[in-house]
PLY file of the C-alpha trace (Angstrom):
ply
format ascii 1.0
element vertex 114
property float x
property float y
property float z
element edge 113
property int vertex1
property int vertex2
end_header
76.86 89.76 90.81
77.15 92.54 92.85
76.75 96.03 90.91
80.69 97.46 89.96
79.58 100.33 92.51
79.86 98.45 94.96
83.15 97.96 94.34
84.23 100.96 93.72
82.88 102.21 96.55
84.90 100.19 98.45
87.94 100.06 96.49
87.61 104.30 97.43
86.54 103.55 100.98
89.74 101.66 101.01
91.90 104.43 99.55
89.97 106.35 101.81
91.47 105.15 105.38
94.95 103.57 104.05
95.29 108.22 103.15
94.25 108.76 106.66
96.39 105.49 107.96
99.60 107.28 106.24
98.84 111.08 106.56
101.93 111.40 109.36
103.96 110.30 106.13
106.46 107.92 105.61
108.61 108.54 109.81
105.49 107.76 110.81
103.82 104.75 108.55
107.56 102.78 109.02
108.15 102.97 112.85
104.20 101.44 113.88
103.54 98.53 113.32
100.19 99.17 113.22
100.14 102.16 110.93
102.35 99.01 108.10
98.93 96.79 108.70
96.27 98.67 108.80
97.18 99.78 105.29
99.03 96.86 104.13
95.19 94.98 104.74
93.14 98.17 102.68
95.23 97.60 100.16
94.73 93.83 100.33
90.45 94.75 100.48
91.02 97.08 97.83
93.47 94.32 95.16
90.38 92.14 95.90
87.68 94.63 94.69
89.34 96.11 91.86
89.81 92.12 90.83
85.58 91.78 91.51
84.84 94.86 89.16
83.19 94.02 85.91
85.64 92.95 82.46
83.82 95.65 80.74
84.18 97.96 82.96
87.81 97.86 83.88
87.71 97.80 79.83
86.79 101.50 79.23
90.24 102.55 81.83
92.79 101.17 80.23
95.69 103.02 81.74
95.09 100.60 84.60
97.19 97.25 84.69
94.58 95.73 86.56
96.12 92.92 86.07
99.05 94.40 88.02
96.36 94.94 91.21
95.96 91.41 91.24
99.05 90.36 91.74
99.58 93.02 93.70
97.12 91.81 96.34
98.81 88.05 95.93
102.10 89.42 96.99
100.21 91.47 99.96
98.63 88.02 101.00
100.53 85.25 100.47
103.87 86.31 101.24
103.11 86.62 104.70
107.65 86.49 106.13
107.89 89.49 103.66
105.87 91.94 102.28
107.66 95.18 101.13
107.03 98.06 102.88
109.22 100.28 100.45
107.47 98.80 97.21
104.23 99.22 99.84
104.63 102.79 100.72
105.89 103.36 96.60
102.39 102.25 95.17
100.77 104.42 97.92
102.75 107.26 96.61
102.43 106.27 92.94
99.46 104.48 92.12
96.48 104.89 94.62
96.50 108.52 94.50
95.48 107.41 90.20
93.49 104.35 90.80
91.26 107.22 93.58
90.84 109.15 90.04
90.40 106.51 88.11
87.68 104.93 90.45
86.57 108.25 91.88
85.28 109.37 87.64
83.95 105.41 86.96
81.66 105.94 89.99
80.05 108.97 88.77
79.89 108.00 84.92
78.17 104.96 86.36
75.81 107.11 88.48
74.98 109.64 85.57
74.09 106.69 83.69
70.95 105.51 86.28
0 1
1 2
2 3
3 4
4 5
5 6
6 7
7 8
8 9
9 10
10 11
11 12
12 13
13 14
14 15
15 16
16 17
17 18
18 19
19 20
20 21
21 22
22 23
23 24
24 25
25 26
26 27
27 28
28 29
29 30
30 31
31 32
32 33
33 34
34 35
35 36
36 37
37 38
38 39
39 40
40 41
41 42
42 43
43 44
44 45
45 46
46 47
47 48
48 49
49 50
50 51
51 52
52 53
53 54
54 55
55 56
56 57
57 58
58 59
59 60
60 61
61 62
62 63
63 64
64 65
65 66
66 67
67 68
68 69
69 70
70 71
71 72
72 73
73 74
74 75
75 76
76 77
77 78
78 79
79 80
80 81
81 82
82 83
83 84
84 85
85 86
86 87
87 88
88 89
89 90
90 91
91 92
92 93
93 94
94 95
95 96
96 97
97 98
98 99
99 100
100 101
101 102
102 103
103 104
104 105
105 106
106 107
107 108
108 109
109 110
110 111
111 112
112 113
């Protein structure tokens, strides 16, 4: 079983990529299938890593809907023909910043303990 640090670092790397890919804003995102594909792929792998965090760690942050993140991943992975890009972009703007903060705080907390 991998350490929660590994998954938190991976989540933060995916978020950094998403931030980089979407720095051109909404118009750039919606006009480029390349950017859309890159963002969706990083959201998929990021959400998968959130599901691999220990239950004990997730229980310390009830302000994150960890179960919904797993559902979001399933929608992205299994809804091949119908990913709603508006929904994806809304998640990037509204949900990812909070997740980034939480994961950074959790990682710092784990680093302090070791």
